[in-house]
C-alpha positions as CSV (number, residue, x, y, z in Angstrom):
1,M,-15.1,9.1,15.3
2,G,-11.4,10.1,15.5
3,N,-10.3,6.9,13.7
4,C,-9.5,6.9,10.1
5,H,-11.2,3.6,9.7
6,D,-14.5,5.1,10.8
7,I,-14.1,7.9,8.3
8,V,-13.5,5.2,5.5
9,H,-16.6,3.2,6.6
10,I,-18.8,6.4,6.6
11,I,-17.6,7.1,3.0
12,D,-18.3,3.6,2.0
13,V,-21.8,3.7,3.4
14,F,-22.5,7.0,1.6
15,S,-21.1,5.6,-1.6
16,L,-23.2,2.5,-1.3
17,A,-26.3,4.7,-0.4
18,I,-25.9,7.0,-3.3
19,F,-24.7,4.7,-6.1
20,G,-26.1,1.3,-5.1
21,S,-24.3,-1.9,-5.3
22,I,-24.7,-2.5,-9.0
23,E,-23.4,0.9,-10.0
24,L,-20.5,0.6,-7.6
25,E,-19.2,-2.5,-9.6
26,Y,-18.7,-0.3,-12.6
27,L,-17.1,2.7,-10.9
28,M,-13.2,2.5,-10.8
29,W,-12.9,5.2,-8.1
30,P,-16.2,5.9,-6.4
31,I,-14.9,8.3,-3.8
32,L,-13.7,10.7,-6.4
33,V,-17.0,10.5,-8.2
34,L,-18.8,11.1,-4.9
35,G,-16.4,14.2,-4.4
36,R,-17.6,15.6,-7.8
37,L,-21.2,15.2,-6.7
38,V,-20.7,17.2,-3.5
39,R,-21.9,20.8,-3.8
40,I,-20.9,23.4,-1.2
41,P,-23.3,26.4,-1.0
42,A,-20.8,29.0,-0.7
43,E,-18.9,28.0,-3.8
44,I,-15.6,28.2,-1.9
45,F,-14.4,24.9,-3.4
46,Q,-15.5,24.5,-6.9
47,R,-14.3,20.9,-7.1
48,L,-14.1,18.8,-3.9
49,D,-12.4,15.9,-5.8
50,A,-9.3,18.0,-6.3
51,I,-8.9,18.4,-2.6
52,L,-9.5,14.7,-2.2
53,L,-6.7,14.0,-4.8
54,V,-4.3,16.4,-3.0
55,A,-4.9,14.8,0.3
56,W,-4.5,11.4,-1.2
57,L,-1.2,12.4,-2.9
58,F,0.2,13.5,0.4
59,A,-0.8,10.4,2.2
60,V,0.6,8.1,-0.5
61,F,3.9,9.8,-1.1
62,T,4.7,10.2,2.6
63,T,4.0,6.5,3.0
64,L,6.0,5.5,-0.1
65,Y,9.0,7.8,0.9
66,S,9.2,6.3,4.4
67,T,8.9,2.8,3.1
68,Y,11.6,3.4,0.4
69,F,13.9,4.8,3.0
70,F,13.4,1.9,5.2
71,I,14.0,-0.6,2.3
72,V,17.2,1.3,1.3
73,R,18.6,1.3,4.9
74,A,17.6,-2.4,5.5
75,T,19.2,-3.5,2.2
76,S,22.3,-1.5,2.9
77,E,22.7,-3.0,6.4
78,L,22.0,-6.5,5.1
79,I,24.8,-6.4,2.6
80,S,27.0,-4.4,5.0
81,S,27.3,-1.4,2.8
82,V,27.7,2.3,4.1
83,R,26.9,3.7,0.6
84,H,23.2,4.4,0.8
85,R,23.2,6.4,-2.4
86,I,24.3,3.6,-4.6
87,M,21.7,1.4,-3.0
88,A,19.0,4.0,-3.4
89,V,19.8,4.4,-7.1
90,T,19.9,0.8,-7.6
91,L,16.5,0.1,-6.0
92,F,14.9,3.1,-7.8
93,L,16.0,1.5,-11.1
94,I,14.5,-1.9,-10.1
95,V,11.3,-0.2,-9.0
96,F,11.2,1.9,-12.2
97,L,11.6,-1.2,-14.4
98,I,9.0,-3.0,-12.5
99,S,6.6,0.0,-13.1
100,L,7.1,-0.3,-16.9
101,Y,5.5,-3.8,-16.9
102,P,1.7,-3.0,-16.7
103,K,0.4,-1.5,-20.0
104,D,-2.9,-0.2,-18.4
105,I,-4.8,0.2,-15.2
106,Y,-6.4,-3.3,-15.4
107,E,-3.1,-5.1,-15.9
108,M,-1.8,-3.0,-13.0
109,Y,-4.5,-4.3,-10.8
110,E,-3.8,-7.9,-11.9
111,L,-0.2,-7.4,-11.0
112,I,-1.3,-5.9,-7.6
113,K,-3.4,-9.0,-6.9
114,F,-0.5,-11.4,-7.9
115,V,1.9,-9.5,-5.5
116,S,-0.7,-9.5,-2.8
117,N,-1.2,-13.2,-3.0
118,I,2.6,-13.8,-3.0
119,G,2.8,-11.5,0.1
120,I,0.0,-13.5,2.0
121,I,2.0,-16.7,1.2
122,V,5.2,-15.1,2.5
123,V,3.5,-13.7,5.6
124,I,2.0,-17.0,6.6
125,G,4.8,-19.2,5.5
126,Y,7.7,-17.4,7.0
127,P,6.9,-18.2,10.7
128,F,6.6,-21.8,9.8
129,F,9.9,-21.7,7.9
130,L,11.5,-20.2,11.1
131,I,10.1,-22.8,13.2
132,V,11.5,-25.6,10.9
133,V,14.9,-23.9,10.9
134,H,14.9,-23.6,14.7
135,K,13.9,-27.1,15.1
136,M,16.5,-28.4,12.6
137,K,19.3,-26.3,14.0
138,G,18.5,-27.1,17.6
139,S,18.7,-24.8,20.6
140,E,22.0,-24.5,22.5
141,S,20.6,-22.4,25.4
142,T,18.9,-24.1,28.2
143,N,16.5,-21.3,28.7
144,E,14.3,-21.6,25.7
145,T,11.5,-19.1,25.2
146,F,10.0,-20.9,22.1
């Protein structure tokens, strides 16, 4: 039970049991709706969905910040630059301009699907590309591990 995936599966099962499969198709964020339905007897927390949003914000922003830091460092090292600040501002402007593209939440989800499909192609195709480059270049060492 200590695994986050177990918690997500439990929440999914509860959502399916409470709303049903047909209603779940129409809900954009069923976990937040489920959080609004939860009533705690002592009235300590008036709205549980606010607590869920705060936890989600912490999780998302810590992940995004570390990913952004990694991308800035990797790009700076890739172009042999020691000025991380310039790279961070440049990448921020690129991300900001990309974020202006979707006009509403549905267009954003279409963009996410498109980027996910491109990512799958890259993840699957990149090892084959490396194999082809390795075969074309040839190996100079006699101790090949490939």
